[in-house]
PADO-872586 format. One record per residue (C-alpha): residue in three letters; x, y, z. Coordinates in steps of 0.05 Angstrom, whole numbers, padded with zeros to 5 digits, always signed. Each point is the difference from the previous one (the first is absolute). Layout:
REM PADO-872586
ALAXYZ;...
END
This chain:
REM PADO-872586
UNK+00002+00000+00005;UNK+00031+00067-00025;UNK-00024+00069+00024;UNK-00068+00017-00049;UNK-00009-00074-00020;UNK-00084-00011-00005;UNK-00018-00044+00048;UNK-00075-00023+00010;UNK-00016-00024+00073;UNK-00072-00046-00001;UNK-00039+00005+00051;UNK-00012+00069+00056;UNK+00000-00038+00071;UNK+00048+00006+00042;UNK+00054-00039-00035;UNK-00016+00036-00061;UNK+00004+00068+00024;UNK+00057-00006+00045;UNK+00041-00035-00055;UNK-00015+00052-00038;UNK+00022+00053+00043;UNK+00069-00033+00000;UNK+00010-00011-00073;UNK-00029+00082-00011;UNK+00050+00024+00057;UNK+00057-00046-00042;UNK-00003+00038-00055;UNK-00051-00039-00049;UNK-00055+00025-00040;UNK-00059-00041+00040;UNK-00075-00012-00016;UNK-00047-00040+00040;UNK-00046-00034-00035;UNK-00072-00028+00051;UNK-00075-00014+00002;UNK+00002+00031+00065;UNK+00033+00055+00033;UNK+00022-00010+00052;UNK-00014-00077+00007;UNK-00050-00017+00038;UNK+00032-00056+00036;UNK+00048+00044+00025;UNK-00043+00056+00018;UNK-00039-00055+00047;UNK+00066-00022+00039;UNK-00002+00018+00068;UNK+00074+00008+00002;UNK+00043-00016+00048;UNK+00079-00018-00023;UNK+00008-00072+00014;UNK+00025-00057-00045;UNK-00053-00044+00014;UNK-00012-00080-00031;UNK+00036+00022-00065;UNK+00066-00033-00031;UNK+00056+00001-00022;UNK+00023+00012+00069;UNK+00072+00012-00012;UNK-00024+00055-00054;UNK-00063+00030+00044;UNK+00043+00005+00055;UNK+00051+00046-00038;UNK-00066+00032-00044;UNK-00041+00014+00065;UNK+00059+00033+00038;UNK+00015+00050-00056;UNK-00062+00019+00002;UNK-00013+00009+00071;UNK+00064+00040-00012;UNK-00040+00042-00043;UNK-00060+00012+00042;UNK+00035+00020+00057;UNK+00030+00062-00044;UNK-00074+00005-00034;UNK-00023+00007+00074;UNK+00026+00064+00016;UNK-00036+00029-00051;UNK-00074+00010+00020;UNK-00038+00007-00074;UNK+00027-00072-00015;UNK-00050-00036+00041;UNK+00056-00045+00033;UNK+00011+00005+00077;UNK+00038-00042+00057;UNK-00049-00030+00041;UNK+00003-00039+00065;UNK-00036-00060+00012;UNK-00008-00075+00016;UNK-00009-00065-00041;UNK-00028-00048+00049;UNK-00015-00075-00003;UNK-00057-00053+00036;UNK+00061-00057-00012;UNK+00060+00030+00031;UNK+00032+00010-00060;UNK+00073+00022-00018;UNK+00011+00067-00029;UNK+00023+00002-00067;UNK+00074+00010-00005;UNK-00008+00066-00044;UNK-00044+00022+00064;UNK+00054+00001+00042;UNK+00046+00045-00037;UNK-00055+00053+00002;UNK+00003+00056+00042;UNK-00024-00001+00080;UNK-00013-00080-00014;UNK-00006-00030+00071;UNK-00060-00055+00022;UNK-00066+00022+00027;UNK-00013-00003+00076;UNK-00064-00042+00015;UNK-00040+00057+00019;UNK+00014+00032-00073;UNK-00035-00049-00040;UNK-00074-00010-00014;UNK-00040-00061+00034;UNK+00017-00059-00036;UNK+00068+00017-00022;UNK+00052-00035+00030;UNK+00067+00030-00028;UNK+00018+00056-00038;UNK+00055+00058-00016;UNK-00001+00074-00013;UNK+00042+00042-00053;UNK-00003+00058-00036;UNK-00002-00002-00084;UNK-00028+00044-00053;UNK-00077-00001-00013;UNK-00022+00026-00068;UNK-00065+00042-00013;UNK-00005-00038-00073;UNK-00051+00059-00033;UNK+00048+00046+00031;UNK+00071-00029-00026;UNK-00029-00026-00071;UNK-00012+00066-00009;UNK+00069+00032+00018;UNK+00029-00061-00046;UNK-00042+00031-00057;UNK+00025+00071+00016;UNK+00073-00022+00000;UNK+00002-00037-00057;UNK-00035+00058-00035;UNK+00052+00045+00032;UNK+00056-00044-00037;UNK-00032+00011-00061;UNK-00040-00071-00010;UNK-00070-00002-00031;UNK-00061-00046+00017;UNK-00046-00022-00049;UNK-00067-00037+00019;UNK+00001-00064-00055;UNK-00029-00073+00009;UNK+00053-00044-00028;UNK-00008-00071-00042;UNK+00070-00019+00007;UNK+00060+00031+00024;UNK+00023+00011-00076;UNK-00062+00055+00001;UNK+00056+00041+00038;UNK+00041+00004-00055;UNK+00028+00036-00037;UNK+00054+00003+00055;UNK+00073-00042+00007;UNK-00017+00000+00076;UNK-00060-00025+00041;UNK-00006-00014+00062;UNK-00050-00046+00023;UNK-00036+00023+00065;UNK-00075-00022-00015;UNK-00011-00035+00061;UNK-00054-00061-00003;UNK-00007+00030-00083;UNK+00064-00042-00015;UNK-00041-00061+00005;UNK-00027+00014-00068;UNK+00052+00047-00023;UNK+00066-00045+00006;UNK-00041-00043+00008;UNK+00020-00027+00063;UNK-00051-00057+00026;UNK+00045-00008+00065;UNK-00041+00072+00021;UNK-00050-00002+00046;UNK-00051+00050+00038;UNK-00002+00003+00072;UNK-00062+00042+00021;UNK+00006+00054+00054;UNK-00051+00045+00029;UNK+00015+00060+00045;UNK-00056+00040+00041;UNK+00020+00079+00007;UNK-00032+00036+00063;UNK+00007+00060+00032;UNK+00058+00006+00049;UNK-00020-00007+00071;UNK+00071+00031+00019;UNK+00042-00060-00013;UNK+00071+00019-00008;UNK+00029-00076+00002;UNK-00013-00055-00047;UNK-00022-00074+00024;UNK+00009-00057-00047;UNK-00007-00077+00024;UNK+00041-00058-00037;UNK-00048-00046-00031;UNK+00043-00041-00045;UNK-00037-00024-00057;UNK-00069+00018+00025;UNK-00051+00030-00050;UNK-00025+00040+00060;UNK+00052+00058+00016;UNK-00003+00046+00060;UNK+00034+00070+00003;UNK-00006+00077+00000;UNK+00041+00052-00026;UNK-00008+00076+00020;UNK+00005+00048-00049;UNK-00016+00071+00031;UNK-00064+00008-00006;UNK-00029-00069-00025;UNK+00021-00075+00026;UNK+00005-00054-00055;UNK-00030-00065+00023;UNK+00018-00070-00025;UNK-00010-00045-00028;UNK-00005-00066-00044;UNK+00052-00041-00045;UNK-00046-00038-00036;UNK+00048-00048-00045;UNK-00024-00008-00071;UNK-00052+00050+00007;UNK-00003+00064-00050;UNK-00068+00029+00004;UNK-00001+00071+00023;UNK-00068+00012+00020;UNK-00002+00021+00073;UNK-00023-00056+00051;UNK-00046+00029+00053;UNK+00003-00065+00043;UNK+00081-00004-00005;UNK+00000+00081+00018;UNK-00053-00015+00068;UNK+00049-00055+00020;UNK+00063+00055-00010;UNK-00029+00048+00042;UNK-00025-00059+00053;UNK+00078-00020-00003;UNK+00033+00061+00011;UNK-00046+00034+00049;UNK+00007-00059+00052;UNK+00075+00019+00004;UNK-00015+00078-00006;UNK-00077+00011+00031;UNK+00007+00077-00023;UNK-00004-00023-00066;UNK-00073-00029+00005;UNK-00020+00071-00005;UNK+00043+00020-00055;UNK-00041+00023-00061;UNK+00011-00042-00068;UNK+00029+00047-00062;UNK+00010-00050-00048;UNK+00023-00070-00012;UNK+00058-00015-00047;UNK+00011-00073-00035;UNK+00057-00018-00039;UNK+00033-00064-00022;UNK+00068-00017+00015;UNK+00041-00022-00060;UNK+00032-00065+00028;UNK+00047-00048-00035;UNK+00052-00060+00038;UNK+00050+00059-00005;UNK+00013+00074-00018;UNK+00022+00004-00062;UNK+00055+00052-00025;UNK+00032-00021-00061;UNK+00016+00020-00072;UNK-00034-00032-00061;UNK+00035+00022-00067;UNK-00054-00011-00067;UNK+00017-00026-00064;UNK-00005+00072-00027;UNK+00049+00027+00046;UNK-00054+00028+00051;UNK+00029-00009+00075;UNK-00050-00006+00046;UNK+00007+00000+00075;UNK-00053-00027+00042;UNK-00012+00024+00073;UNK-00062-00038+00015;UNK-00024-00054+00055;UNK+00008+00043+00067;UNK-00062-00035+00030;UNK-00019+00035+00065;UNK+00076+00040-00001;UNK-00008+00038-00047;UNK+00010+00070+00037;UNK+00052-00035+00044;UNK+00048-00025-00065;UNK-00020+00063-00042;UNK+00064+00041+00001;UNK+00050-00062-00002;UNK-00036-00033-00058;UNK-00002+00065-00038;UNK+00075+00014+00018;UNK+00015-00069-00027;UNK-00044+00010-00063;UNK+00037+00057-00029;UNK+00071-00035+00026;UNK-00028-00049-00049;UNK-00018+00050-00056;UNK+00073+00035+00011;UNK+00035-00063-00011;UNK-00026-00021-00060;
END
């Protein structure tokens, strides 16, 4: 990739917009093409940094740590929507803390009195919390400030992004058809956004592989309550029963949420595969494609690390 070289980034979720920013700020002429701007699944994220349930571990650790560094820097700017927040991750089965959590500032095991009824273990730490609508707007502004352009367009295939000598595929779940990649599958996630009854700390339960999640993330005047993780389900229609159950689960941990007013429902389909795909694909006509998708529920967590690796792959052509 040379200065001024034309690059098309397919997808305007957090992976696509972050990658577009990194490439534009490296001197490329970047155009983002996507049906939805920003992407619905990224808008629906909670979002708290944490490399949950995603592989390959060695690369995930590197991508996640690089993203953590960037988010810590962005937290110094209020307009980004990123804030360093303390809180608790807890378990009902005395699970050990994951290795990534133990490296975070303020990490310590919880005292029994700090845990809600029914929980047997937990740990406290400080981590970036990201208000996704604000953050995605920030990325769009930063992209345009760097000279990048955004085009709303539904692609039938990656070839529709031509003419371009360089294409970056950040199409998320869309890669299932655009590549095509049969390994990719959706995991439906639903959050409920409510008014904030003066909460300042997050709470998250380690629910393992359960489809029923329990977390709440305060963002100034709102709190994002979660959630669900329904493997194989890509329907984005609101589920009133699931939403009611999310409210009940969260209010059992934090009773002040029982009186909070529901503002909206956010639904997305996490693009999931056995391993995140960040790699080159050289077409017969000489077009270089770099794939950057399959992040599951860790798209935000891995976004900056994967974007910079994508830049490096393009630069090494």
